[in-house]
C-alpha positions as CSV (number, residue, x, y, z in Angstrom):
1,M,-18.9,-118.2,-51.3
2,H,-17.1,-120.5,-49.6
3,H,-19.1,-122.3,-46.9
4,V,-19.0,-124.0,-43.9
5,T,-19.5,-127.8,-43.9
6,V,-20.0,-130.0,-41.1
7,R,-19.3,-134.5,-41.3
8,G,-21.6,-135.7,-44.0
9,G,-21.2,-132.3,-46.0
10,G,-24.2,-130.6,-44.7
11,R,-23.8,-127.1,-45.1
12,L,-23.8,-125.1,-41.4
13,S,-23.5,-121.6,-42.7
14,R,-21.2,-119.3,-45.2
15,A,-18.9,-117.0,-44.7
16,A,-19.2,-114.1,-46.3
17,E,-16.3,-113.7,-49.0
18,T,-14.3,-109.9,-49.0
19,P,-13.4,-108.0,-52.5
20,G,-10.3,-109.4,-52.7
21,G,-11.6,-113.3,-52.1
22,H,-10.5,-113.6,-48.5
23,L,-12.4,-114.8,-46.1
24,A,-13.8,-112.9,-42.8
25,T,-13.5,-113.8,-40.2
26,A,-15.0,-112.7,-36.5
27,S,-10.6,-113.1,-35.0
28,G,-10.3,-110.9,-39.0
29,R,-13.4,-108.3,-37.6
30,A,-11.5,-108.3,-34.3
31,M,-7.6,-107.6,-35.8
32,E,-9.6,-104.5,-37.9
33,T,-11.4,-102.9,-35.2
34,R,-8.1,-102.7,-33.0
35,S,-6.5,-101.4,-35.7
36,R,-9.3,-98.3,-35.8
37,E,-9.1,-97.8,-32.2
38,L,-5.2,-98.0,-32.3
39,Q,-5.4,-95.2,-35.7
40,A,-7.6,-93.4,-33.3
41,A,-5.9,-94.2,-30.5
42,E,-2.3,-92.8,-32.1
43,Y,-4.4,-89.7,-33.8
44,L,-5.2,-88.5,-30.3
45,E,-1.8,-87.8,-29.3
46,K,-0.5,-86.1,-32.5
47,H,-2.8,-83.6,-32.7
48,R,-2.7,-83.5,-28.1
49,I,-6.6,-83.8,-28.3
50,K,-6.9,-84.8,-24.3
51,E,-4.7,-82.3,-23.3
52,L,-7.2,-79.8,-24.7
53,M,-9.9,-81.1,-23.8
54,M,-8.2,-82.2,-20.4
55,D,-10.0,-80.8,-16.4
56,S,-6.9,-81.2,-14.8
57,S,-7.8,-80.1,-12.1
58,N,-10.9,-82.2,-11.9
59,R,-12.6,-78.3,-11.5
60,G,-15.0,-79.2,-13.8
61,T,-13.5,-76.4,-16.2
62,I,-11.2,-75.9,-18.8
63,S,-9.5,-72.5,-19.6
64,F,-9.6,-70.3,-22.5
65,V,-6.8,-71.5,-24.6
66,Q,-8.0,-74.5,-24.6
67,Y,-11.4,-74.1,-25.8
68,K,-9.9,-72.0,-28.8
69,E,-7.4,-75.0,-29.8
70,A,-10.6,-78.0,-29.3
71,L,-12.6,-75.6,-31.5
72,K,-8.9,-75.2,-33.7
73,T,-9.0,-79.1,-33.3
74,L,-12.1,-79.8,-34.2
75,G,-12.5,-77.6,-38.1
76,L,-15.3,-75.4,-36.1
77,C,-12.8,-72.5,-35.6
78,T,-9.8,-70.5,-38.0
79,E,-6.4,-69.4,-36.8
80,D,-7.1,-66.0,-37.2
81,E,-11.0,-65.4,-36.0
82,D,-11.2,-63.5,-32.5
83,L,-12.8,-65.1,-29.6
84,E,-13.6,-62.6,-26.3
85,D,-11.7,-63.6,-24.1
86,D,-13.9,-63.0,-21.1
87,G,-11.1,-64.5,-18.5
88,H,-13.5,-66.8,-17.8
89,R,-13.0,-70.6,-17.4
90,I,-14.9,-72.7,-20.0
91,T,-17.1,-75.0,-18.6
92,L,-18.3,-78.7,-20.7
93,E,-21.8,-77.3,-20.5
94,Q,-20.9,-74.0,-22.8
95,F,-18.0,-75.9,-24.5
96,K,-20.7,-78.7,-25.5
97,D,-23.5,-75.8,-26.7
98,E,-20.4,-74.0,-28.3
99,V,-19.9,-76.8,-30.8
100,N,-23.0,-78.0,-31.5
101,K,-23.6,-74.1,-32.6
102,R,-21.4,-74.3,-34.8
103,I,-21.9,-77.7,-36.4
104,M,-25.8,-76.3,-36.8
105,E,-24.0,-73.4,-38.4
106,I,-22.6,-75.8,-41.0
107,W,-24.7,-77.8,-41.9
108,S,-27.2,-75.4,-42.2
109,A,-25.5,-74.3,-45.6
110,F,-26.7,-77.3,-47.0
């Protein structure tokens, strides 16, 4: 472990050393965070997640097709699962309720 020293040889603070022997710095952590943000943005773009839940008309709802695709993208609906389209648009609250219900079903198996 390396120490930061001040004039006269006194220790000011310790800098954490990473397993690879590199010092962890604030700028290093910022770069890592930025890299993760870029990876997340690329993932969202690649899988068109923003488009799936985008309420482009600003009506507060999404179409049934967007709803089903969003569930599939989240891994909460299989390709062959038959969801009934009742012709109504899906509100954010309905979508959240369905996602929470499906997640609870998955976790209840454990």
